[in-house]
PLY file of the C-alpha trace (Angstrom):
ply
format ascii 1.0
element vertex 603
property float x
property float y
property float z
element edge 602
property int vertex1
property int vertex2
end_header
132.93 98.44 123.23
130.97 98.88 120.00
129.24 102.49 119.69
125.28 101.83 119.52
124.34 104.61 116.99
120.81 104.15 117.09
118.04 101.24 117.49
118.55 100.84 113.49
120.29 98.29 111.85
122.94 99.09 108.98
123.49 96.97 105.74
126.96 95.66 105.41
127.50 95.48 101.69
130.07 92.70 101.66
130.68 90.36 98.44
130.99 87.04 99.54
131.81 83.94 97.42
129.44 81.84 99.23
128.62 79.11 96.66
126.86 76.83 99.02
124.23 79.25 100.31
120.99 79.35 98.39
120.43 82.35 96.29
117.85 84.90 97.44
116.56 88.08 95.53
117.53 91.34 96.23
116.11 94.86 96.16
117.87 98.27 96.54
116.23 99.82 99.52
116.72 103.37 100.87
116.99 103.88 104.76
117.98 106.64 107.26
120.02 106.48 110.68
120.34 109.10 113.39
123.63 109.59 114.80
124.45 111.66 117.66
128.01 112.79 118.71
130.24 110.41 120.83
132.06 113.43 122.37
132.08 117.18 121.57
134.28 120.09 122.99
134.60 123.91 122.72
137.60 126.06 122.71
137.60 129.86 123.84
140.09 132.53 122.79
140.21 134.58 126.07
141.17 131.08 128.02
143.47 129.85 125.16
145.05 126.87 127.33
141.77 125.50 128.90
139.97 122.54 127.85
136.09 122.19 127.65
135.33 118.72 126.72
132.13 117.08 127.07
130.62 119.52 129.27
126.89 119.32 130.24
126.39 123.00 128.75
125.33 124.30 125.49
127.88 124.72 122.42
128.82 128.04 121.50
130.49 129.81 118.52
131.23 133.31 117.44
132.89 136.75 118.52
131.31 137.81 121.66
131.01 140.81 123.56
129.37 142.65 126.48
126.19 144.06 124.84
125.55 146.23 127.75
124.66 142.82 129.78
127.90 141.91 131.41
130.52 144.80 131.12
133.29 143.06 132.68
132.98 139.92 130.46
136.17 139.92 128.05
135.40 139.58 124.57
136.07 136.07 123.06
135.74 134.01 120.14
134.56 130.59 120.60
134.21 127.39 118.16
132.66 124.02 118.80
133.64 120.54 117.56
131.54 117.33 117.43
133.00 113.58 117.00
130.78 110.99 115.22
131.36 107.34 115.36
130.61 106.18 111.91
132.42 102.90 111.56
129.37 101.16 111.04
129.03 103.04 107.64
132.21 101.76 106.19
130.56 99.52 103.97
127.11 100.85 102.94
126.39 103.33 100.06
125.95 106.83 101.75
123.60 108.98 99.80
123.04 111.87 101.98
124.09 113.47 104.97
122.22 116.45 106.99
123.30 117.86 110.34
120.70 119.75 112.35
121.73 122.45 115.11
118.93 123.41 117.55
119.28 126.76 119.28
118.91 126.16 123.22
117.38 129.71 123.96
114.69 131.66 122.46
115.84 134.00 119.83
117.16 137.01 121.35
119.96 139.73 121.60
121.81 136.70 123.10
121.34 134.75 119.91
121.94 137.09 116.72
124.70 135.19 115.02
123.70 135.90 111.27
124.89 132.22 110.42
128.27 130.26 110.79
130.15 127.70 108.84
130.45 123.83 108.99
133.77 122.29 108.53
135.46 118.70 108.80
138.38 118.93 111.14
141.07 116.73 112.63
140.14 114.85 115.70
139.58 116.21 119.07
141.00 114.82 122.62
141.39 115.51 126.24
143.99 118.25 125.44
142.18 120.14 122.71
142.02 124.18 123.45
142.07 127.15 121.63
146.08 126.86 121.21
145.75 123.13 120.49
142.72 123.13 118.08
142.36 120.13 115.50
143.20 121.17 111.83
140.38 123.15 110.16
140.54 120.77 106.95
137.79 121.60 104.54
134.59 123.86 104.61
131.61 121.33 103.87
128.56 123.79 104.64
126.95 126.61 106.07
123.90 127.72 108.20
122.63 131.03 106.97
120.75 133.24 109.81
118.92 136.41 109.50
118.77 139.71 111.80
115.59 141.51 111.79
116.82 144.63 114.05
117.72 145.37 117.28
116.46 142.24 119.85
114.12 140.95 117.40
115.53 138.39 115.07
113.97 136.32 112.40
113.99 132.88 113.36
112.62 131.19 110.34
116.04 129.85 109.45
116.05 128.03 113.18
116.46 125.14 113.97
119.74 125.32 111.45
119.42 122.16 108.77
122.80 121.88 106.77
122.83 119.30 104.08
126.48 118.21 103.44
127.80 116.04 100.16
130.95 113.98 101.04
130.57 114.44 104.68
132.05 110.82 105.57
135.43 109.85 104.00
135.57 106.43 102.65
136.85 103.85 105.38
136.54 106.41 108.18
135.71 105.26 111.53
135.01 108.65 112.91
134.02 111.89 111.64
134.95 115.53 113.39
133.03 118.43 112.37
133.63 122.21 114.14
131.39 125.21 113.50
132.37 128.65 113.91
130.67 132.22 113.30
132.03 135.38 112.36
134.92 136.36 114.38
135.63 139.94 113.24
132.43 141.53 114.19
130.61 140.90 117.54
127.41 139.60 116.95
126.56 138.21 120.25
126.86 134.36 121.13
124.83 131.47 119.65
124.09 128.95 122.00
123.33 125.61 120.45
122.38 121.85 121.94
125.59 119.83 122.35
124.08 116.75 120.89
123.37 117.76 117.16
121.94 114.98 115.10
123.63 113.99 111.87
121.13 112.13 109.59
122.48 109.88 107.17
120.51 108.44 104.32
121.96 105.26 102.70
121.26 102.61 100.48
121.50 98.50 100.85
120.35 95.53 98.96
117.33 93.89 100.98
117.20 90.27 100.68
113.70 89.18 99.91
112.37 87.07 102.40
110.31 84.08 101.18
108.37 83.86 104.34
104.59 84.22 104.13
101.99 84.97 107.07
99.08 83.16 107.24
100.30 79.49 106.42
100.23 76.59 108.71
103.47 76.53 110.82
105.25 74.54 113.72
107.75 75.65 115.69
111.05 73.21 116.48
113.02 74.42 119.46
116.51 73.06 120.48
117.58 69.93 122.21
121.08 71.04 123.12
123.24 74.29 123.07
126.99 74.80 123.13
129.62 77.23 122.31
133.58 77.18 122.13
135.97 79.83 122.96
139.48 80.12 121.66
140.62 81.53 124.99
139.59 78.13 126.72
140.15 75.81 124.23
139.67 72.64 125.95
136.86 73.95 128.19
133.34 72.76 127.28
130.02 75.01 127.62
127.27 72.61 127.38
123.55 73.92 127.62
124.53 77.59 128.84
121.93 79.44 130.86
121.29 82.77 132.25
123.75 85.44 131.60
125.90 82.35 129.87
124.94 83.04 126.32
125.75 81.61 122.81
128.24 83.90 121.02
129.94 84.49 117.76
133.05 86.25 116.92
135.38 88.44 118.92
134.44 90.94 121.74
137.78 92.20 122.11
139.79 91.33 118.76
141.61 88.32 120.56
139.05 85.72 122.05
136.79 84.17 119.25
133.44 82.53 119.94
131.55 79.89 117.90
128.18 78.29 118.69
126.38 75.02 117.98
122.54 74.08 118.20
120.82 70.68 117.80
117.25 70.65 116.82
114.83 67.60 116.86
113.07 66.89 113.57
111.07 63.65 114.87
107.85 65.39 115.29
107.79 67.17 111.95
104.95 67.14 110.20
104.47 65.56 106.72
102.84 68.29 104.95
104.75 69.80 102.29
107.61 72.52 103.61
107.49 75.73 101.99
109.74 77.71 104.31
111.98 77.23 107.41
113.50 80.02 109.18
115.89 80.09 112.32
114.90 82.72 115.10
117.16 84.55 117.48
114.33 86.05 119.74
116.87 87.73 122.35
120.02 88.65 120.07
122.13 91.41 121.09
121.84 92.88 117.38
121.08 96.41 116.31
124.56 97.72 116.47
125.51 99.79 113.34
127.94 98.05 111.01
127.76 94.74 112.54
129.77 92.04 110.28
127.86 89.24 108.76
127.26 85.77 110.76
126.96 82.41 108.89
125.19 79.18 109.97
126.51 76.17 108.94
125.14 72.70 109.14
127.74 70.92 111.11
128.47 67.11 112.62
127.22 66.07 116.06
127.68 67.80 119.58
128.13 66.46 122.93
129.22 67.56 126.39
132.72 67.37 125.33
132.42 69.65 122.41
135.27 72.37 122.84
137.01 74.70 120.77
139.78 71.84 120.09
137.10 69.21 119.84
134.68 71.03 117.31
132.29 69.00 115.01
132.95 68.98 111.49
131.74 72.38 109.83
130.37 70.63 106.78
128.47 73.54 104.33
127.38 76.88 104.47
123.56 77.21 104.69
123.03 80.94 104.98
124.75 84.30 105.71
122.82 87.26 107.93
123.54 90.61 106.82
122.33 93.59 108.74
119.66 95.97 107.08
117.60 97.93 109.21
116.78 97.57 112.95
113.67 97.89 114.87
111.87 94.60 113.07
111.46 91.50 115.58
113.02 89.09 115.80
116.50 90.86 115.38
118.44 87.92 113.58
117.16 84.95 111.44
118.60 82.61 108.93
116.94 80.56 106.09
116.94 76.99 106.71
114.47 75.72 104.15
116.82 73.77 102.06
118.64 72.00 105.12
115.29 71.13 106.65
113.85 69.47 103.62
116.91 67.73 102.90
117.08 66.29 106.37
113.66 65.05 106.52
113.81 63.37 103.06
116.80 61.56 104.57
114.98 60.16 107.09
117.00 62.31 109.64
115.66 62.86 113.01
118.07 65.80 114.37
119.93 68.85 112.61
122.66 70.31 114.20
124.09 73.69 113.02
126.88 75.85 113.66
127.34 79.88 113.74
130.37 81.88 113.51
131.12 85.23 112.53
132.75 85.99 109.05
134.85 88.79 110.74
136.15 86.82 113.89
138.66 89.12 115.02
136.87 92.39 114.23
134.80 93.83 116.87
131.99 94.52 114.39
131.90 90.85 114.18
130.77 90.07 117.61
127.19 89.32 118.57
125.50 87.86 121.70
122.78 85.45 120.54
121.00 84.53 123.55
119.65 81.17 124.58
116.17 81.04 123.04
116.40 80.28 119.28
113.60 78.24 117.46
112.97 77.23 113.86
109.71 78.15 112.33
108.67 75.72 109.44
105.85 76.68 107.12
104.06 74.37 105.20
101.83 74.73 101.82
100.47 72.33 99.40
101.36 73.10 95.62
98.90 75.56 93.92
96.60 73.79 91.70
94.95 74.61 88.32
91.47 76.25 89.02
88.86 73.27 88.58
85.08 72.90 88.65
84.32 75.49 86.02
81.10 76.79 85.58
80.26 79.26 83.11
76.82 80.06 84.64
76.74 78.24 88.00
73.17 79.34 89.39
71.40 79.73 85.75
68.93 82.28 85.17
65.68 83.17 86.69
62.99 85.24 84.61
60.97 87.83 86.33
57.98 85.47 85.96
59.55 82.35 87.52
61.01 80.64 84.49
64.46 79.29 84.69
67.63 78.63 82.58
69.58 75.74 84.25
73.18 76.32 85.27
75.63 76.21 82.46
78.99 73.94 82.87
82.31 74.61 81.20
81.72 73.51 77.47
83.18 74.17 74.34
82.84 73.50 70.39
79.66 72.21 69.37
78.67 71.38 73.05
79.03 75.36 73.79
75.68 76.77 75.06
73.71 79.67 73.97
72.89 81.82 77.16
70.32 84.89 77.47
72.15 86.92 80.13
75.80 87.52 80.50
77.08 84.80 82.83
79.32 85.23 85.83
81.85 82.41 85.54
83.16 80.35 88.83
86.13 78.46 89.55
87.48 76.28 92.43
90.90 77.17 93.80
92.71 74.96 96.09
96.52 74.55 97.52
99.10 77.45 97.65
99.20 80.12 100.19
96.51 81.72 102.48
95.83 84.54 99.90
95.06 84.31 96.15
94.70 86.10 92.98
92.62 85.05 90.40
93.24 86.17 86.75
90.31 85.72 84.37
90.52 86.32 80.60
87.93 86.58 78.06
88.25 86.36 74.09
86.37 85.80 71.08
86.27 82.32 69.72
88.88 83.31 67.15
91.46 84.41 69.87
90.83 88.10 69.92
91.30 89.69 73.38
87.89 90.78 74.88
88.53 91.67 78.82
90.82 90.70 81.76
90.47 91.10 85.32
92.32 90.23 88.58
90.56 89.88 91.97
92.13 88.99 95.39
90.49 86.79 98.04
91.73 85.26 101.11
89.39 82.61 102.83
87.12 81.79 99.68
87.94 78.75 97.67
85.04 79.04 95.19
85.39 82.63 93.25
83.40 84.03 90.75
84.15 86.73 88.31
82.36 89.58 86.44
79.65 89.33 83.67
80.74 89.71 80.43
79.25 89.63 77.18
76.51 91.34 74.89
73.79 90.24 72.63
75.12 88.13 69.52
78.76 87.82 70.87
80.28 84.58 71.03
83.13 84.33 73.88
85.37 81.82 75.71
86.90 82.30 79.18
89.70 80.90 81.27
91.15 81.56 84.61
94.80 80.74 86.61
95.53 81.40 90.14
98.52 83.14 92.14
99.24 82.91 95.63
100.63 85.16 98.26
104.01 83.13 97.82
104.20 84.06 94.03
103.50 80.72 92.44
101.28 80.88 89.46
99.24 77.96 88.33
98.57 76.68 84.83
95.69 78.27 82.90
92.44 76.42 82.65
90.94 74.97 79.86
88.68 77.41 77.79
85.04 77.56 78.43
82.66 79.00 75.33
79.49 80.65 75.53
77.25 82.51 72.76
75.19 85.39 74.08
71.63 85.56 72.98
69.37 87.68 74.72
66.68 88.44 71.58
63.19 86.87 72.20
61.57 85.07 69.05
59.02 87.84 67.92
55.92 85.39 67.01
53.68 83.28 69.08
53.25 79.55 68.02
50.55 78.14 66.08
48.33 75.74 68.44
45.48 73.10 67.43
43.92 70.46 69.35
42.18 67.33 68.20
39.31 66.78 69.64
40.04 69.46 72.03
39.35 72.77 70.19
36.58 75.65 69.94
33.80 76.40 72.62
31.74 73.41 72.52
32.23 70.42 74.84
34.03 67.50 73.19
35.65 64.58 74.37
35.47 63.62 78.17
37.77 63.27 81.33
40.37 60.49 80.53
39.97 61.07 76.76
43.20 61.71 75.44
44.07 65.12 73.17
46.58 65.67 70.60
47.73 69.05 70.09
50.16 70.20 67.52
52.26 73.44 67.45
54.21 75.26 65.05
57.00 77.70 65.32
56.16 79.82 62.46
59.39 80.04 61.05
61.49 80.70 64.17
65.02 79.62 62.82
66.38 78.67 66.29
63.42 77.33 68.12
64.43 74.56 70.18
61.44 73.49 72.33
57.87 74.55 72.95
56.94 75.32 76.65
53.31 73.89 77.31
51.35 74.69 80.55
48.01 73.13 80.72
44.97 74.27 82.84
45.84 73.30 86.66
49.82 73.20 86.36
52.07 76.20 87.24
55.29 74.57 85.86
55.85 74.00 81.74
56.44 71.04 80.05
58.71 71.27 77.35
58.49 69.76 74.01
61.17 69.46 71.56
60.60 71.14 68.32
61.01 68.85 65.06
63.22 69.56 61.95
60.18 70.91 60.39
59.65 73.52 62.91
56.58 71.67 64.47
55.85 68.95 67.24
52.89 67.40 68.69
51.81 66.80 72.40
49.30 64.36 74.04
47.18 65.50 77.06
44.50 63.67 79.04
42.15 65.85 80.83
40.94 64.66 84.34
37.81 66.85 84.79
35.26 68.43 82.65
34.56 72.14 81.81
36.34 74.81 80.59
40.26 74.50 80.05
43.26 76.36 78.32
46.68 75.37 77.16
49.47 78.07 77.13
52.16 77.40 74.47
55.40 79.51 73.94
58.50 79.00 71.38
61.49 78.57 73.27
64.78 79.26 71.55
68.36 77.64 72.08
69.25 80.40 74.51
66.27 79.83 76.47
64.36 82.99 75.55
60.67 82.55 75.21
58.51 84.10 72.64
54.76 85.67 73.22
52.56 83.10 74.13
49.43 81.55 72.67
46.36 80.56 74.66
44.29 77.55 73.36
41.01 77.52 74.93
38.46 74.60 74.72
35.22 72.78 76.77
36.01 69.03 78.09
32.39 67.36 77.79
31.18 65.22 80.56
31.79 61.85 80.88
28.95 59.24 79.62
26.95 58.07 82.27
27.50 54.22 83.46
0 1
1 2
2 3
3 4
4 5
5 6
6 7
7 8
8 9
9 10
10 11
11 12
12 13
13 14
14 15
15 16
16 17
17 18
18 19
19 20
20 21
21 22
22 23
23 24
24 25
25 26
26 27
27 28
28 29
29 30
30 31
31 32
32 33
33 34
34 35
35 36
36 37
37 38
38 39
39 40
40 41
41 42
42 43
43 44
44 45
45 46
46 47
47 48
48 49
49 50
50 51
51 52
52 53
53 54
54 55
55 56
56 57
57 58
58 59
59 60
60 61
61 62
62 63
63 64
64 65
65 66
66 67
67 68
68 69
69 70
70 71
71 72
72 73
73 74
74 75
75 76
76 77
77 78
78 79
79 80
80 81
81 82
82 83
83 84
84 85
85 86
86 87
87 88
88 89
89 90
90 91
91 92
92 93
93 94
94 95
95 96
96 97
97 98
98 99
99 100
100 101
101 102
102 103
103 104
104 105
105 106
106 107
107 108
108 109
109 110
110 111
111 112
112 113
113 114
114 115
115 116
116 117
117 118
118 119
119 120
120 121
121 122
122 123
123 124
124 125
125 126
126 127
127 128
128 129
129 130
130 131
131 132
132 133
133 134
134 135
135 136
136 137
137 138
138 139
139 140
140 141
141 142
142 143
143 144
144 145
145 146
146 147
147 148
148 149
149 150
150 151
151 152
152 153
153 154
154 155
155 156
156 157
157 158
158 159
159 160
160 161
161 162
162 163
163 164
164 165
165 166
166 167
167 168
168 169
169 170
170 171
171 172
172 173
173 174
174 175
175 176
176 177
177 178
178 179
179 180
180 181
181 182
182 183
183 184
184 185
185 186
186 187
187 188
188 189
189 190
190 191
191 192
192 193
193 194
194 195
195 196
196 197
197 198
198 199
199 200
200 201
201 202
202 203
203 204
204 205
205 206
206 207
207 208
208 209
209 210
210 211
211 212
212 213
213 214
214 215
215 216
216 217
217 218
218 219
219 220
220 221
221 222
222 223
223 224
224 225
225 226
226 227
227 228
228 229
229 230
230 231
231 232
232 233
233 234
234 235
235 236
236 237
237 238
238 239
239 240
240 241
241 242
242 243
243 244
244 245
245 246
246 247
247 248
248 249
249 250
250 251
251 252
252 253
253 254
254 255
255 256
256 257
257 258
258 259
259 260
260 261
261 262
262 263
263 264
264 265
265 266
266 267
267 268
268 269
269 270
270 271
271 272
272 273
273 274
274 275
275 276
276 277
277 278
278 279
279 280
280 281
281 282
282 283
283 284
284 285
285 286
286 287
287 288
288 289
289 290
290 291
291 292
292 293
293 294
294 295
295 296
296 297
297 298
298 299
299 300
300 301
301 302
302 303
303 304
304 305
305 306
306 307
307 308
308 309
309 310
310 311
311 312
312 313
313 314
314 315
315 316
316 317
317 318
318 319
319 320
320 321
321 322
322 323
323 324
324 325
325 326
326 327
327 328
328 329
329 330
330 331
331 332
332 333
333 334
334 335
335 336
336 337
337 338
338 339
339 340
340 341
341 342
342 343
343 344
344 345
345 346
346 347
347 348
348 349
349 350
350 351
351 352
352 353
353 354
354 355
355 356
356 357
357 358
358 359
359 360
360 361
361 362
362 363
363 364
364 365
365 366
366 367
367 368
368 369
369 370
370 371
371 372
372 373
373 374
374 375
375 376
376 377
377 378
378 379
379 380
380 381
381 382
382 383
383 384
384 385
385 386
386 387
387 388
388 389
389 390
390 391
391 392
392 393
393 394
394 395
395 396
396 397
397 398
398 399
399 400
400 401
401 402
402 403
403 404
404 405
405 406
406 407
407 408
408 409
409 410
410 411
411 412
412 413
413 414
414 415
415 416
416 417
417 418
418 419
419 420
420 421
421 422
422 423
423 424
424 425
425 426
426 427
427 428
428 429
429 430
430 431
431 432
432 433
433 434
434 435
435 436
436 437
437 438
438 439
439 440
440 441
441 442
442 443
443 444
444 445
445 446
446 447
447 448
448 449
449 450
450 451
451 452
452 453
453 454
454 455
455 456
456 457
457 458
458 459
459 460
460 461
461 462
462 463
463 464
464 465
465 466
466 467
467 468
468 469
469 470
470 471
471 472
472 473
473 474
474 475
475 476
476 477
477 478
478 479
479 480
480 481
481 482
482 483
483 484
484 485
485 486
486 487
487 488
488 489
489 490
490 491
491 492
492 493
493 494
494 495
495 496
496 497
497 498
498 499
499 500
500 501
501 502
502 503
503 504
504 505
505 506
506 507
507 508
508 509
509 510
510 511
511 512
512 513
513 514
514 515
515 516
516 517
517 518
518 519
519 520
520 521
521 522
522 523
523 524
524 525
525 526
526 527
527 528
528 529
529 530
530 531
531 532
532 533
533 534
534 535
535 536
536 537
537 538
538 539
539 540
540 541
541 542
542 543
543 544
544 545
545 546
546 547
547 548
548 549
549 550
550 551
551 552
552 553
553 554
554 555
555 556
556 557
557 558
558 559
559 560
560 561
561 562
562 563
563 564
564 565
565 566
566 567
567 568
568 569
569 570
570 571
571 572
572 573
573 574
574 575
575 576
576 577
577 578
578 579
579 580
580 581
581 582
582 583
583 584
584 585
585 586
586 587
587 588
588 589
589 590
590 591
591 592
592 593
593 594
594 595
595 596
596 597
597 598
598 599
599 600
600 601
601 602
């Protein structure tokens, strides 16, 4: 029977030349496991031939006398021993061990031992007594106590924690430690809990899982199960149920078990497969130090499958090596490559076999249960961001004037903008979460700004505003998803910041509409001439005549002038508002041109 140290898995760092298995990245991880004694004993000098093994009482040590409380009790020395099953630690990198001894009564005259020493000893057994103690091999630690006066001990050292180096010899399956106190001066008995913890810190190489939560997935369940046993080589075990579970390895070092599972792939979706993993939800795992289990792709199985009639073991797919326990499910395998290749080949079934690497070692045996399933996750390739916009919504001036949206432009087509734009891009493909990395540079390639933002459900994402008046910049973006895939960079998008308004108002003249005397009439067109007064980057004149709220834009000619024709529809007082608009959309101070339209001639 394998000792269950705790509900924590330990890794088994075994070097395997498994060239057929897909490579996986690993990281060195630190973990701890708490181990309790498998048995304990104490010995007494006043009863040198008596055995005190596994009793339900406190561990005790030291030279003990009456102290006026039990005058008829003879003086005696006591020592205690504890055995720990550490076979599961044979192949891990132990980095530290700490023993914790907890007193079972409050400090007082019955617990005034100043301290005690911790030793590695030989094994204990049913004949262990004072006269037949194990060898005290090596002193490996000590617990220091204190005595503050008659019946008023200082308890700052309680419980006793003893860190130990090299506590577990290489290859050891058990470790026995002994404790003993001062044995020449009577200091009173020390009563300790008989179940002291051995806390082991260890390192293991964690395999990085490529499973990503949030991806669309599909479950595949088995359509047939079988296991074979070397002890009954011609007996089939087809679709076992109840307590008759799938098994691997050997429970007793003699009989060997192997198991097989067939899965139906006919209902598998057509989407790109990202990851496929086989899970055993009720496996009897979490036994420290269990050996690795291999999963193979095999030939077909049937009701006649036995140990003598096993399918062909075609190729190794994955090997499970224990790390830590407590996570659910307890055991799983990476079947991504096998599922992808089976679908690509047009196969509708996949049969796998499981066997222990150590088929005659008790640490290689495991019950797998009868409820395996495959979880297949799907993910479309991560795309380079598209639909790039330098300023997706343009700009609104406080007085209602607008600058239209600015697309991604470059070269001579780049736009001047009167504000710091907020770039936007559309993301698609990849995992359920993305990270966008945005870069800004000057037009000659000097870094200006970089930022990264994470998002989940959005596909349209915006960056921060970057730029000051007079800067000429370019930006680009790329995506990274939660699976670690990184897209290509988008194209460069350029813009020039210009938030300085023209500082002069335009000149305006009208023919015939000018002055305060009535001229013209409704229906009679007028010609208005505008001049930019030397504004070098004048692009348009914004013109708003009486009765209108939205401007008409008139392009500026090469000589800085323009003309505009307008026909009044009624007589009376009128005005035309005119402003210079530069190439970024900034408006100059306006000029109001006033005039009076005459009455229409009588019919």
